[in-house]
Each structure stands twice: as C-alpha cells, then as structure tokens.
N, C-alpha and C positions, 0 to 999 in steps of 0.2 A: 435485544438479545440478552440472555443471561450469561453470567460468567461460565456456567457449565456448557452452554451451547457454543460459546466462543472457544472453550477448551476442546470440545469435540471436533469442531471444524479445523482448528490448528493441528490436532493430533492426526486427523484424516489427511490433511495436506502434507504433513511430515511423512506419514506412511506412504503417500503417493510418490514423494521424492525418493524415499529409500527403496521402493520397489519398482521404480521406473526401469524399463528395459533397455533404453539407449540414452545417449547423451542429450539428444534433442528433447526427449520427454522430461529428463531431469531438469533441464533449463526451464521448460514451460511450467512444470509443477513448482519449482523453486520461485519462479517469478510470481505465480499465484499466491504462494505462501508469503512472500515479502510484501506483495500488494495488500493482502489481507491484514497482516500485522501493522504495516505502515498506516493503512487507512484507519485502523482502530486507534492510532495514536496521533492523528492530525485532524483538526476540525474543518476540513475542506469539503466542499460540495463535490459530488462525483465528477462533474466535468472539469472542475479545477484540479482534482486529484489525478485523473487520467491524462491530463495535459501537462503534468509536471515535466520539466526538462532536466537533463542530467546536471546542468549548471545550477539548478535550483537546490540540489541536494549535495553536490560534491563541489569542493573548491578546486583551484587550479593545480593543487598537488595531489588530487584524487583522494582527499580525505573527506569523510562524511561531515557535513556541517549542519547546523540548525537551519531550518527552512525559512527564508525570508519571503514572505508572500505579500504581494501588493494588492491592497483593497482599493476598489474603485467605487465606493458608495457615496451617493449624494455629492458627486462632483469633487470629492476630496481624494487625493492620492496618498493614502496612508500605507505604510509598510509595517507588518507585524512579523515578529520572529517566533516561529513555532519550534520550541526546544524538542529534541529527540532523546529518548532514553538510551542508555549505553547498549542494551541488548538489541535495540532496533538499529542503531548505528553499525553494530557488528554484523547483523544480517544484511544490511545494505552493502557493506564492504565485501562480504562473501558474494553477494549478487553481482557486484561490479567485477570481481575476479572471474566468476563463472562465465559471464558474458564477454569478458575481455575489453571492457569499456575504459576509456581514458578521456580526460578533460580536453586534451589537445585535439583528439579525433571526434569525440562524441559530445562535446560541450553543448551544442545546440539541438541535439537529438532528444526525442522523448525518452523519459526514463524507463517506461514500461511499453515495450513494443509487441505488436502482434506477430503472427507468422509472416505477414506481408510487409514487415518492417515499417508499420505505421503505428500511431498511438492506439493502445487498446481502447476500443469504443466503450461508451457508457453501457450500451446494451450487452456487449460481450462481458464486461466486468460484472454486470448484474447476473448474467447467466452463469458465470463461474461461481459466484456466491450461492445462487439458488441450487445449482447442481451439487455443490459441496454440502449444503445443508440437507438436501434430499438424501445424499449418500450416507449421512450419519443418522438419518431418521428424524430430522427436525421437520415437523409438518406445518410450521408457521409460514406466513408469507414473508420471506426474508429476501431483501434485495440490497443494492449498494447504499441506499439511504438509511437502511437499518443500521449499518455500521456507524454512520455519522451520529445517529440517535444514540447508539451505545456509547460513543465517546461523550456526548453531551450528558447522558445520564450519569456516567462515571464522574465527570467533573462536578455535576450537581451534588452527588452523594458525598464526595470528598470535601467540598466546600461547606456543605450543610453540617458536617460533623465537626467543623472547626469552630 
C-alpha cells in the first residue's frame, strides 16, 4: 500500500467515526481505526495482532506501554520490544477510555473484541480492511497482510536511506 492509500483509508475511518449515528457504532469504527493504525506500526502477523491482550499494550496503571512480544522461533524464547509512537499511544489511550477498559478488570481480555465479546478474527479483520479500501476506491487486492508488508516496506525505505 502506498502512503496515499493509507491516508485515504485513515481519513475514511475517521469520517466514519465522526458521522456514526450512535455510541455503539462510534466504538466499532474507532476500534477499526485504532486497529488499522496500530497494525501499520507493529510488525506482527495477523493472528498475532488480533490475539493481542490488554496486558500486552497497557501496564497495571492503565498507561500505554511498548509491546513486549514473545517470539517462539527455532525453540528459542526471545522477547522483542516493539516501541510505539506517541500518536499511536494517544489513540490507544482514547480507545481504552471509550471502551472503559482497566487492567484490573480486563487485563487478560483481548484488546480488540468483536460484537460477540471475542477476539476479532483474522477473516473479520481482513474484511474490515478490504471494505475500507473498496469504500475509498482502491481496487487493489488489499488484506490484513498488506498492512504488514507496508510496515516492512517503510522500515526498508528508512533503513536504506541511512
């Protein structure tokens, strides 16, 4: 995805939040916006991303923290820290306030929940992205892995220029 396509989708999601007719729809659209922006900023696979828990992103005082992610590759248990930008942390804090989450109550719950109070599935997340791209007129085959590739491409470009 190009920067312009990312901007179009973000603007579309912001517009949906601003024009939502009731509080439930505002919550859903804001969740979609936060998911999109967060997924752009973390190098996680879709199933890793949709299975993030509240405690992975928030500390015990309900402050947004950098994500500590446990890798389990080649029988090694390595933990990597994924730093989050200030604007992403602010969005996550607003998301926490909108949903009324707290560490003591929701610490082990999924960060992004569906209407059925379960983790958003990979298929649902892919459909949300595809529908958002279609709504702004992007005709490419965009899915949840496209976001991960966008993250990788941005990292590659910034490291190549140094």
